[in-house]
C-alpha positions in Angstrom: 0.0 0.0 0.0 2.9 2.3 0.8 4.4 1.7 -2.6 1.2 2.4 -4.3 0.8 5.7 -2.4 4.3 6.9 -3.2 4.4 6.0 -6.9 2.0 8.7 -8.1 4.1 11.3 -6.3 7.3 10.1 -7.8 5.8 10.2 -11.2 5.1 13.9 -10.8 8.6 14.9 -9.9 10.6 17.0 -12.3 13.9 15.1 -13.1 17.0 17.1 -12.3 20.3 16.4 -14.1 23.7 17.7 -13.1 25.3 19.6 -11.7 27.5 20.4 -14.8 30.1 23.1 -15.5 28.3 26.2 -16.8 29.4 29.7 -18.0 27.6 33.1 -17.8 28.9 36.0 -19.9 28.5 39.2 -17.9 29.6 42.8 -18.2 30.8 44.9 -15.3 30.3 48.5 -16.2 32.1 51.3 -14.4 32.2 55.0 -15.2 35.7 55.3 -13.7 37.1 52.1 -15.2 37.3 50.5 -11.8 38.3 46.8 -12.2 35.8 44.2 -11.0 36.5 42.9 -7.5 35.7 39.2 -7.9 35.4 38.9 -4.1 32.3 41.1 -4.1 30.5 39.2 -6.8 27.5 37.0 -5.8 25.6 34.4 -7.8 22.2 32.8 -7.4 21.2 29.8 -9.5 17.5 28.9 -9.6 16.9 31.1 -6.6 19.7 29.6 -4.4 23.1 31.0 -3.6 25.8 29.2 -5.6 29.6 29.2 -5.4 31.6 30.7 -8.3 34.3 28.5 -9.6 36.2 31.2 -11.5 35.9 34.7 -13.0 37.9 35.5 -16.1 38.0 38.8 -17.9 37.3 38.4 -21.6 40.2 39.0 -23.9 38.7 40.9 -26.8 40.9 39.0 -29.3 39.2 35.8 -28.2 35.6 37.1 -28.4 33.5 36.3 -31.5 31.6 39.4 -32.7 28.7 39.0 -35.2 27.4 42.2 -36.9 23.9 41.6 -38.1 22.4 44.4 -40.3 18.7 44.5 -41.2 18.5 44.7 -45.0 15.4 46.8 -44.8 17.1 49.8 -43.1 16.7 53.2 -44.7 19.2 54.0 -47.5 20.7 56.7 -45.2 22.4 53.9 -43.3 24.9 53.9 -46.1 26.3 57.1 -44.5 27.1 55.2 -41.4 29.1 52.4 -43.0 32.3 54.4 -42.5 31.8 54.3 -38.7 31.3 50.5 -38.9 34.5 50.1 -40.9 36.4 52.2 -38.4 35.0 50.0 -35.6 36.1 46.8 -37.2 39.5 48.3 -38.2 40.3 49.2 -34.5 39.4 45.9 -33.0 42.3 44.0 -31.4 44.3 41.9 -33.9 42.9 38.4 -34.1 39.4 39.2 -33.1 37.0 37.1 -35.2 34.3 39.1 -36.9 31.2 38.0 -38.8 29.1 40.3 -41.2 25.6 39.3 -42.2 22.4 40.8 -43.4 19.0 39.9 -42.0 16.6 38.7 -44.8 13.5 36.6 -44.9 13.8 35.3 -41.3 17.4 34.4 -41.6 20.9 35.9 -41.9 22.7 36.0 -45.3 26.4 35.7 -44.8 28.5 38.6 -46.3 31.6 37.5 -44.5 32.0 34.4 -42.3 34.0 34.7 -39.1 37.4 36.0 -40.0 40.4 37.5 -38.2 41.1 39.4 -41.5 39.5 42.6 -40.5 40.0 44.1 -44.0 37.9 41.3 -45.5 35.1 42.1 -43.0 35.3 45.8 -43.8 35.0 45.0 -47.6 31.9 42.9 -46.9 29.9 45.8 -45.6 27.4 47.3 -48.1 24.4 49.6 -48.3 21.2 47.8 -47.2 18.7 46.9 -49.9 16.2 49.2 -48.1 13.3 46.9 -49.0 10.6 47.4 -46.3 10.1 44.3 -44.1 12.7 42.2 -45.9 13.9 40.7 -42.7 10.4 39.3 -42.0 11.2 39.7 -38.3 14.5 40.6 -36.8 13.7 38.0 -34.1 13.3 35.2 -36.6 16.7 36.2 -37.9 18.3 36.3 -34.5 16.8 32.9 -33.5 18.1 31.2 -36.6 21.5 32.7 -36.3 22.2 31.8 -32.7 20.8 28.3 -33.0 23.2 27.7 -35.9 26.1 29.8 -34.7 28.7 29.6 -37.6 31.6 28.6 -35.4 32.2 25.7 -32.9 34.8 27.5 -30.8 34.0 27.8 -27.1 34.6 31.5 -26.7 32.6 34.5 -25.6 29.9 35.4 -28.2 28.5 38.8 -28.9 25.9 39.9 -31.4 25.4 43.5 -32.6 22.1 44.0 -34.4 21.2 47.1 -36.3 17.4 47.1 -36.8 14.2 48.9 -35.9 13.3 46.0 -33.7 9.7 45.9 -34.7 8.0 42.4 -34.8 5.4 42.7 -37.6 4.1 39.2 -36.7 2.8 40.2 -33.3 -0.2 42.2 -34.5 -0.5 45.8 -33.3 2.7 47.6 -32.4 0.9 49.7 -29.9 2.3 50.3 -26.4 -0.4 48.0 -25.0 0.8 45.0 -27.1 4.3 44.2 -25.9 4.2 40.5 -25.4 5.6 38.7 -28.5 6.2 34.9 -28.4 8.8 35.4 -31.2 10.8 37.9 -29.2 10.6 35.6 -26.2 11.8 32.7 -28.4 14.7 34.7 -29.8 15.9 35.7 -26.3 15.7 32.1 -25.1 17.6 30.8 -28.1 20.3 33.4 -27.4 20.5 32.4 -23.8 20.9 28.7 -24.7 23.7 29.7 -27.1 25.4 31.8 -24.4 25.2 35.0 -26.7 25.0 38.5 -25.4 22.8 40.6 -27.7 23.5 44.3 -28.3 21.6 46.5 -30.6 21.5 49.9 -32.2 18.1 51.1 -33.2 17.7 52.3 -36.8 14.5 52.8 -38.7 13.3 50.6 -41.5 12.8 52.1 -44.9 9.0 51.5 -44.8 8.2 51.7 -41.1 7.0 55.0 -39.8 5.2 53.7 -36.7 6.0 51.3 -33.9 9.3 53.0 -32.9 8.5 52.5 -29.2 7.5 48.9 -29.8 10.7 48.1 -31.6 12.9 49.8 -28.9 11.0 48.0 -26.1 11.6 44.6 -27.7 15.3 45.3 -28.3 15.7 46.3 -24.7 13.9 43.1 -23.6 16.3 40.9 -25.5 19.3 42.9 -24.2 18.1 42.6 -20.6 17.5 38.8 -21.0 20.9 38.1 -22.5 23.2 40.5 -20.6 23.6 42.8 -23.6 22.6 46.4 -24.1 20.3 48.6 -26.3 23.0 51.0 -27.2 20.8 53.7 -28.7 17.3 54.8 -28.0 15.0 57.5 -29.3 15.5 58.7 -32.9 17.5 57.0 -35.6 21.2 58.0 -34.8 23.0 60.3 -37.3 26.3 59.0 -36.0 27.1 55.4 -35.0 30.5 56.1 -33.6 29.5 56.9 -30.0 27.4 53.7 -29.8 30.1 51.6 -31.3 32.6 53.0 -28.8 30.2 52.0 -26.0 29.9 48.5 -27.5 33.7 48.2 -27.6 33.8 49.3 -23.9 31.2 46.7 -22.9 33.2 44.0 -24.6 36.4 45.1 -22.8 34.5 45.1 -19.5 33.1 41.6 -20.0 33.9 38.5 -17.9 33.0 34.8 -18.0 31.7 33.5 -14.7 32.0 29.8 -14.2 29.9 27.7 -11.8 28.0 24.4 -11.5 24.4 24.3 -12.4 21.8 21.5 -12.6 19.3 21.2 -15.4 15.7 21.1 -14.4 13.6 19.8 -17.3 10.1 21.3 -17.2 8.0 21.0 -20.4 11.1 20.9 -22.5 12.6 24.1 -21.0 16.3 23.6 -20.1 17.1 27.2 -19.1 17.9 27.9 -15.4 17.4 31.4 -14.0 20.4 33.1 -12.5 21.2 36.4 -10.8 24.6 38.0 -10.6 25.2 40.9 -8.3 28.0 42.9 -6.7 28.3 45.0 -3.6 31.2 46.9 -5.2 30.6 50.6 -5.3 30.4 52.2 -8.8 30.1 49.0 -10.6 26.9 47.8 -12.4 26.5 44.2 -13.6 24.7 43.2 -16.8 24.1 39.4 -16.9 21.8 37.0 -18.6 18.5 36.2 -16.8 18.9 32.5 -17.6 21.5 30.1 -18.8 21.6 26.6 -20.3 23.5 24.4 -17.9 26.5 22.8 -19.6 27.2 25.8 -21.9 30.9 26.5 -21.3 33.0 29.3 -22.8 
C-alpha cells in the first residue's frame, strides 16, 4: 500500500540532471574604469546562492563578434558604414568578426567569421532598403544563434542594427508588448550563451512602432546580458554607440559555476542572478543560462 501511495508522487517529480560546469557571460560596467572585484560578486542559480568556480576577464581577441544588419534599413544607413568600418579596423588583432544581413527570417552571410578585418570591412554594403525584408529581426536572430557559424568555445557577442519591430505580433501599440517570437529569440540566445547588443535604426518603410521596436530590443538585451546602445530617434552618428559596444566587450567576464538542469516542459534554461556589492560597478548578466554551456 505504501508503494502504491508513493508511486504517483514520484511520477510527478521533475527530473534534475547535473550539476555540470556552466558559464555566464557578464559585463561589469564602471564609469571610472574600476576593475571588477571578484570577491564582491555574488551568484544565485535557480533562486539559491551558488559558489563561483572562477571569474575571467574576456580577452577581446578571443571574443567572437557577429554584426547583423537589417537589409530593410533606410538608405541613409549607407552614410554610417564608415563608422562600422572604423570600428572593425580598430578591433584588437585576431578578433573574429562576422558580417551578415537579415533577410527573410534568416541571416545572409556577407563574410564568415574571420580574423582578417579588411575582409570584414570590404563585406559591408548599403542595405537593400526593402521594407520588411527581414520578415522579423527576431526570426533572424533565432536562426543565427541556433546555428552559430563557429564551434569555438569562446565568448559570443551579437550587434544587431534594426528597428526591432516584430510585424508578426499584430498591433505595435504600447499595449501590445508580449511577443512569443521575441521571447523565443531571447531564449535561443540564452541557450547559445550569446550577449545581444543592438543599435536602433529605422526601417525604410516603417514610420510607426518605434516605441515597440525599442522596447523589444531592450527586452532581448536585458535577457541576455547585452545592451540597447541607442534609443529614441535614428542616430545620425554610429561612432558613439560603437565605442560603447567596444567598452562593454572590454569590461566583460566569464563567470564559471556548477548548475543543474531542471527539465520542465522541455525548458532547459535555469534562472540566475549576478550581483555585486562593489561601489560604482553595475553588472549586466543574462537572466537565464543553459547548464553545460561553457566558454
